N, C-alpha and C positions, 0 to 999 in steps of 0.2 A: 547280122544287122549292123550297119555302120554307125559310128558315133554321131554323124550328121543327122541320120534318121531318128536316133533316140532324142537328140536335142529338139528336133521339130515336133516330136510327139509331146514332149513336155511343155513346149512353149505354146502350141496351138491345139486347142481342143478339137477332136474329131478329124484331125489331119494325119495322114500316113503316107509313106513313100513306097512306090512299087515300080521297079524297072526304070529308075532315074527320073520318074515323074511323080508329082504330088497329087493326091486325091483327098476328097473329104467325104464323110458320111453324115447323114442327117435323117431323123425320123420325120416322115410325112404321113398325112392322113389321106388314104386312097380308098374310095368306096366304103367309107365308114370304118376302115381298119388302119391301125398304126403300123407302117412298114418302114424298114430301114433302107434308104436309098443312097447309092454311091455315085458320085460324079467327080470328074477330075481331068488329069492330063496337063496340069500346070507345071511351069518350070521351077517355081519356088514355093516353099511352104507358106509364105506370107500371102501370095496370090490365092492359094487354095483356101486359106482362112478367111480372107476378105470375101471371096465368092460364097463361102458357106454362110457368113454373116448376112450377106445381101439376100441370099436365098431364104434364110430363116425369117428375115424381116418381111419379105414379099409374101410368105405363106401365112404370117400372123394376121389375124383379123384385127383391124385397127379400132373399130367401134363395135360395141356390143349391140345386140338387138334391142329395140325399144320395148319389147314384150317382157324382157327379163326384169320383173318387178318384185316378185316374191323371193324369199331367201333361196328356196329350192331351185327356182328358175335361174336365179343369178349364179348359183353354184354350177349348174349345167353350162351356162354361158361362159363362166370363168374357166372351165376346163378347156375350152376352145381358144380363148384369147390369152390365157396366162400359163396354164399348166400343160398344154398340148405337147410342148417340146422339152419339158423337164424330164428328169430320169424317171424310169418306170416305177421305182421304189417310192419316189416322191409323190407321184400321182396316186399310188395305192394308199399311202398314208393320208393324203389329203381327202380321198374319197371315204375312207373308213372313219376318219375323225369327224367329218361333217355328217355322215349318214348315221353314226351311232350317237354322237354327243350333241349335235346341234339341230339337225332336221326334225327329230321327234318333238321338239319343243318350240322352235321358231320357224320351221320349214314353210308353213303356210302363211306366215306373217309377211306383210310388205316391208321392204328394206327401210322405208321411212318410219315405220311403226316400231321397229326393234329398238329397245332402250337399254340402258345400263342395268336396270333392275332385271330384265329378262336374262341377261348374261350372268348376273349374280346368282340367280336361281340355278342355272346350269352348273355354276362353280360349286354350289353347295351339294348338288346331287353327285358330282364327281369326287368331292373331297373325301367321302366315306369309303370309296372303293379304290381310288388311284393315288399314287404318290405325287408329291408336289411337283416333281420334275415333269411327270406326264401331263399334269394339268396345265402347267406353264407352256408346254409344247403345243397343246391343243389351242390355248388362247393366242399363242403366237401365230398359228395358222388362221384363226378367226380375225386377227389383226390384219393379216394380208388381204383377206376377203373384203373387209370393210374399207381398207385403204384403196383397193382397186375400185370399189363402188364410188368412193369420193372422187377418184381420178377421172372416172367416166361420167361423172355428173349425176349419179343415181341418188346420192345423199349428200348433205352438206358437211356433216361431221361424223366421224367414226364413233360408235358407242363403246368401243373397247378402250378401257382406261387402264393405266398402270396399276391401279388398286386391285384389278381382277387377278393379277399375277400373285401367286402365293409367295410370301417372304418367309424367311427362316423363323420358325416358332409359331406361325399363324395357323398351320394345318391342325395343330392340336386343339385349338379353340373351336374349330368348325365341327369336328367329330364329337367333342364334348357336349355340344348343344343338343344333339339328337339322341344320345345314348340314354337309356332308361336306368333309374336306380334299381338295385337288386330286388327289393320287395315289389316294386311296381312291375318289373319284368315278369316275376312269378305270377302276379295277379293277371297280367295281360294274357300270358300264354294259357293259363287255366280258363280264361273266359272265351278263348277261340272255339268256335263250334265245330262239331263233327270230326272228320278225319284230319282236318287242318291243324287241330290242336297238337297232334303227334308229329306232324311235319315241322311245325314251329318249334316244338320242344327239342327235337334233335339238332336244330340250328342254334337255339338259344342256350342249351345246356350241355351240348357236346361239341359245339363249334363246327358242325358239319356244313360244308358248302352245299349249294342247291343240288348240284349233280350227284354229290355223295349221298344226300338224303334219299334220293330215288333209286340209288344203287344198292341199298342195304338189303340183306337177306337175314332171316331169323338165325341162321347158323353163325352169323357174324357176332352174335352176343353170347358170351359164355359165363359160366358160374352164376347162373340165375340172374342174368342181366347186370352183373357187376363189372364185366370187362367187355369193351367194344373194339372191333377190328375194322379198320378202313382198308378195304381191298379193291374197290372199284367205284366208278361213277358212271352216270348215264348222261351223255350229251347228245342233243339232237336225235334222241331215240335209239342211240347205240351205246354199248358198253365200251368204255375207253379207260386208259390208264389214269392214275391219279396225278395231282399237281404237287410239285414241291417235295416235301419230306413225307407225304401222305402214304407212300407206297408201303403196304404191309405194316401199317402203324397200329399199335395197340395202346389203349389207355383205359383207365378206370372210369366208371360211370357215376355221375353224381346221384345221391340217394333219391332226390326228387324225380330225376329222370327215370330211375329204376321203377318207381311206382307207376309212372305214366306208361312205360313200355309194357309192364305187366297188365295194366288195364287194357291196352290196345291188343295185346296178344289174346286176351280172353274174348275179344269181340271178333277177331279175324277167323278166316277159314283155316283150320289146322293143316289142310293139304296144300295150301299156297306157300311156297318157300319165300316169297317176297314180302317185305313190310307193307308196301303200298301198291305195287303193280297188280292191277286187277281188282283192287278193293274199292270199287266205285269210281275209279279213275280210268277213263277210256283213252287209249293211246291215239286213236283216229289216224293222224297223218303218219306217225312213226310206229315202229314195232313196240317200243316201250314208252310209257308215260315219262316225260322228262321235265326239267326245270323250265324250259322255254314255254311249255304248255301250261305250267302252273302260275307263272308270274302275273298274268292278267287276273287270275282268281285271287292271288295274294293282294293285289291292289284294291280289290273290292272289299276284302275282309279288313284291310288296314283302315280304309275309310270308315267302315262301320264301327271300328274300335276307337276312332278319333285320333289316330296317329298321324303325324305330318306326312306330306308326300315325299319328303326327303328320307323317310324311314323305309329303306328297302329290305328285301329278304336277307341280303348280305350284312345288313346292320345287326341282325340277330346274332350273327357270328361275332361281330365286334363287341356286342354286349357280353358274350361269353368270356372274351378276353378281359374285359373290364372287371367282370365279377372275380376272375381268378386273381387279378392284381389287388382288388379291394380286400380279398380274403387273405392277403399276405404272401402269396406265392412269389418266389424269386423270378426275375425276368427270364432267366435261362429255362426254367420249368414252364413258364407261360408260353415261350417260343416253341417248346416241344409239343405242348398240348394243342397249340394253334397250328402246328405243322408248317411253320414258316421255314423257308429255305435258309434264310439268314436271320440272325438275331437283330440286325439293324432294321429289318422290316417291322418287327415287334416294337422297337424303340420309336420308329417314325409314327406309328399309329397311336401309341399310348403314352406319349411324353407327358401329357397333362396329369395322368394318374401317377406316373413315376415321380413327378415333382411333388404332388400332394403327399405321397407316402414318405418322401424324403423330409418334407417339412414336419410331418407328424413325428417322425423318428427324432428329429432335432429337438422338438418341443419336449418329447419324452425324456431325452438325454439330459436336457437342461433341468 
């Protein structure tokens, strides 16, 4: 490939040289599918680039449909008028961010009804599970969505404000608001009815993720329930490998959890190797009962116990980490027990507790 060809590739996006002529490629929607089309035969790279730009502008829908009034309808319209010719990876991120984090809460609302408070609630829900960088990236996408709505006359002003983006040090206060004190957590778990008590206990007192909870077998507990092994998890009804440092991880079991597990063992069928599979939990859609099947049931129980909507199943795991720090464990040990891939992840989640412990140590030293 000649130096001239390399230069044209760097200068003009989507333009290449073939047999002394210049061509361009462009994604187009044909029969509802996205296909890569090639056109060309130009004498210079600049002509090919200009033709590509003109073609892209002619394909882009200039005005959205007047029916796009709800958030979900506007998202579908925006895919055609703004994201249709973006990179495939950009389109996928946009689709997943909106479907997972925005549509469940504001999808059926009209664009004119969505307020700053609605987006603030979404921020609180995400803060306990995602890092600040991820949250800021999602709100940057939401900012584009509402800016385009303003541009096309759907709304007068975007509800996305700079205060929604998490600044350094702010993430610690959000998680601190929803975590329960140690004594209160013990009381809440003990008050959970039926089989759910034991599901909650493994998350709150062993730091197990939802998929890991439903993947436990009785043989994973050794020495009369004093040692626990994390060997598998169940996601979407299938046994999969573990996340982070969880692979073949062993750790000691808290005394309170030992008693709860012994109590559950006495109630279970001795011939069933699983802790929860088959014990009143029907798999239905999947081969195994999994976390996605349990989350709606968890929401009902949480409401009955008077816990806030921001308190998710994963928050029980965060409560376990906070208990370890409150009991005086070093950060490195807490990171190992939480099975975080990097110690920086532990620091990001529990900065507020680390600061409190440092202040107490300073007062004691003085």
